[in-house]
C-alpha positions as CSV (number, residue, x, y, z in Angstrom):
1,X,21.8,116.6,83.0
2,X,22.2,117.2,87.1
3,X,19.3,119.3,88.8
4,X,19.4,119.9,92.9
5,X,16.4,119.6,95.0
6,X,16.5,120.1,99.0
7,X,13.9,119.9,100.9
8,X,13.3,119.0,105.1
9,X,12.0,116.2,106.8
10,X,11.3,115.1,110.3
11,X,12.0,111.2,111.7
12,X,9.7,109.9,114.5
13,X,12.7,107.6,115.9
14,X,15.2,110.7,115.4
15,X,17.5,108.6,112.6
16,X,17.6,109.4,109.1
17,X,18.2,106.8,106.6
18,X,18.5,107.2,103.1
19,X,15.7,104.8,101.6
20,X,14.4,104.8,104.6
21,X,12.1,107.6,105.7
22,X,8.9,109.3,103.3
23,X,9.8,112.2,102.3
24,X,7.3,112.8,100.3
25,X,6.7,114.4,96.5
26,X,9.9,116.7,94.9
27,X,8.3,120.1,94.7
28,X,9.4,120.9,90.6
29,X,9.5,125.1,92.2
30,X,11.6,126.5,89.6
31,X,9.2,126.0,87.0
32,X,5.9,125.1,88.5
33,X,5.4,125.9,92.1
34,X,4.5,124.3,94.7
35,X,3.1,121.2,93.3
36,X,4.2,117.9,93.4
37,X,6.9,116.9,90.8
38,X,6.3,113.5,89.0
39,X,10.0,112.5,87.8
40,X,8.6,109.5,86.0
41,X,7.8,112.6,83.7
42,X,11.3,113.2,82.8
43,X,13.2,110.3,82.1
44,X,16.9,112.4,80.9
45,X,17.1,114.1,84.7
46,X,18.5,112.8,87.3
47,X,17.3,114.3,90.3
48,X,18.9,114.5,93.5
49,X,18.1,115.0,96.9
50,X,20.1,116.3,100.1
51,X,19.3,116.4,103.0
52,X,21.4,118.7,105.6
53,X,22.3,118.6,108.7
54,X,22.4,121.5,111.2
55,X,24.5,124.1,109.0
56,X,27.0,126.6,110.6
57,X,30.4,128.1,109.3
58,X,31.3,132.2,108.9
59,X,29.8,132.8,106.7
60,X,26.3,131.5,107.0
61,X,23.5,132.0,109.8
62,X,21.0,128.9,111.1
63,X,19.1,129.0,114.0
64,X,22.6,126.9,115.3
65,X,25.1,129.8,114.8
66,X,23.1,132.5,116.4
67,X,22.4,130.2,119.8
68,X,26.2,129.1,120.0
69,X,26.8,132.9,120.1
70,X,24.5,133.9,122.9
71,X,26.2,134.8,126.2
72,X,24.0,131.7,127.2
73,X,21.8,129.4,124.8
74,X,19.6,127.9,125.1
75,X,18.4,124.6,126.8
76,X,15.7,122.0,128.1
77,X,16.3,121.1,131.6
78,X,17.1,117.0,131.6
79,X,17.7,117.5,127.8
80,X,21.0,116.9,126.6
81,X,20.5,115.4,123.3
82,X,22.9,114.3,120.2
83,X,23.7,116.4,116.9
84,X,25.1,115.9,113.9
85,X,26.3,119.9,112.6
86,X,27.9,120.5,108.9
87,X,30.0,122.6,107.8
88,X,29.5,125.7,105.2
89,X,32.5,124.3,102.8
90,X,30.7,120.7,102.9
91,X,27.1,122.6,102.2
92,X,29.0,124.3,99.5
93,X,30.8,121.1,98.3
94,X,28.1,119.3,98.4
95,X,26.3,120.4,96.2
96,X,28.9,121.0,93.7
97,X,29.8,116.7,93.4
98,X,25.5,116.8,93.0
99,X,25.3,118.8,90.2
100,X,28.0,117.1,88.0
101,X,28.0,113.8,88.8
102,X,25.9,112.1,88.3
103,X,24.4,111.0,91.7
104,X,20.4,110.5,91.1
105,X,19.0,109.5,94.8
106,X,18.2,111.1,98.3
107,X,20.8,111.5,100.2
108,X,22.0,112.7,104.0
109,X,24.8,115.3,104.4
110,X,26.1,115.4,107.9
111,X,29.5,115.2,109.2
112,X,31.5,112.4,110.2
113,X,30.2,111.8,113.6
114,X,27.8,113.1,117.1
115,X,28.8,115.3,119.6
116,X,26.4,116.5,122.3
117,X,24.0,119.8,123.0
118,X,26.7,120.4,126.2
119,X,29.1,119.2,124.2
120,X,29.1,121.9,121.3
121,X,28.1,124.7,124.0
122,X,31.4,123.5,125.6
123,X,33.5,123.9,122.7
124,X,32.4,127.0,122.1
125,X,32.5,128.2,126.1
126,X,29.8,128.9,126.5
127,X,27.2,127.9,129.8
128,X,23.1,126.9,128.8
129,X,20.5,128.3,130.5
130,X,17.9,126.3,131.0
131,X,14.9,126.1,130.1
132,X,11.4,124.2,131.1
133,X,10.5,120.6,129.5
134,X,7.0,121.7,130.0
135,X,5.6,125.1,128.0
136,X,9.2,125.5,126.3
137,X,8.1,127.1,123.4
138,X,6.4,129.4,126.0
139,X,9.7,130.4,127.9
140,X,12.2,130.5,124.1
141,X,8.7,132.9,123.4
142,X,10.9,136.8,124.6
143,X,13.8,135.6,122.8
144,X,12.0,135.8,120.1
145,X,10.2,139.2,121.3
146,X,13.9,140.4,122.0
147,X,14.3,139.5,118.5
148,X,17.6,137.4,120.0
149,X,16.6,134.2,119.1
150,X,14.0,133.0,116.7
151,X,14.1,129.1,118.1
152,X,10.9,127.2,115.7
153,X,9.2,124.6,117.3
154,X,11.5,122.0,115.2
155,X,14.4,123.2,116.7
156,X,13.5,123.0,120.4
157,X,12.1,119.6,119.6
158,X,15.9,119.3,118.3
159,X,16.8,120.2,122.0
160,X,14.4,117.6,123.2
161,X,15.2,114.8,121.0
162,X,18.2,115.2,118.5
163,X,18.5,113.4,115.4
164,X,21.1,111.5,113.6
165,X,21.4,111.2,110.1
166,X,23.0,107.7,107.9
167,X,25.0,109.6,105.7
168,X,27.2,106.4,104.0
169,X,25.3,106.8,100.3
170,X,26.5,109.9,99.6
171,X,30.1,108.8,101.1
172,X,29.9,105.7,98.9
173,X,28.6,107.6,96.6
174,X,31.6,109.0,95.6
175,X,31.6,112.5,98.3
176,X,34.1,112.7,100.7
177,X,33.8,115.5,104.6
178,X,36.4,118.3,104.7
179,X,35.1,117.9,108.1
180,X,33.5,116.0,111.0
181,X,29.6,117.5,113.2
182,X,33.1,118.1,116.1
183,X,35.5,119.4,113.4
184,X,32.3,121.5,111.9
185,X,31.6,123.4,115.7
186,X,34.9,123.1,116.5
187,X,35.7,125.3,113.5
188,X,33.1,127.4,114.3
189,X,34.7,127.7,117.4
190,X,38.1,128.5,116.9
191,X,36.5,131.3,114.7
192,X,34.4,133.3,117.7
193,X,37.5,133.3,119.8
194,X,39.3,134.6,116.5
195,X,36.7,137.9,116.4
196,X,37.1,138.2,119.8
197,X,40.8,139.2,119.5
198,X,39.9,141.2,115.2
199,X,37.0,141.9,115.5
200,X,33.7,141.2,113.9
201,X,34.6,141.4,109.7
202,X,33.1,144.2,108.5
203,X,30.3,143.2,106.6
204,X,31.0,142.8,102.7
205,X,30.1,145.7,100.3
206,X,29.4,145.4,97.0
207,X,31.8,147.2,94.9
208,X,31.0,148.6,91.1
209,X,35.2,150.6,90.9
210,X,36.7,146.9,91.0
211,X,34.5,144.9,89.4
212,X,34.5,147.7,86.4
213,X,38.5,146.7,86.5
214,X,37.7,142.7,86.3
215,X,35.6,143.5,83.8
216,X,37.7,146.0,81.1
217,X,40.8,145.4,82.4
218,X,43.9,144.0,79.6
219,X,45.8,142.8,82.6
220,X,43.3,140.6,83.7
221,X,43.8,137.1,82.3
222,X,40.7,135.3,80.2
223,X,39.9,131.8,78.8
224,X,40.5,131.4,75.0
225,X,36.9,132.8,73.6
226,X,36.1,134.9,76.2
227,X,36.2,139.0,75.5
């Protein structure tokens, strides 16, 4: 049996190691709401905690993906932080790995390597718009009021000081990354270049007739035992 709990943490030194940061108690969100979950009370359950870096991809919308889509990307004047990103496909594969394998513990999930914010902006061919190092939150307020992008305080801190995580523990647990941090940004940049040529793909729309066909058609081969 395997259960995955997800949470975010911050490290004062800007570098998160799997076993050296206090992440606080796990919470049983599904059964008990916002109540600490005592791991020792459930010896039959393998508890896996995954801490993801900034996610980029075609089918996911995050603060960083929205900023990298802007004509001018926000930065904090005088800072060029080192960051890590994880591709959306690696996020899915990490969740599957934690579910299908007995890998209890706390693991960081981020594409290998580090990239500066300036390098990431150059890869997606975006110029940067400097925000003052003081009252940065006030300077970012118009972006939120205009509904361009809402940059929360923790992301503003990342745009100053950056963050890196140690990912060796999850690799030692058998996980293999499909994308490095740099490759994640490059894949995002390639998708944006293709988007400028062919346009934004239409949003997915549920089609009842298609589902009905796959449910009822005799042409669909089903595993044995399924009607």
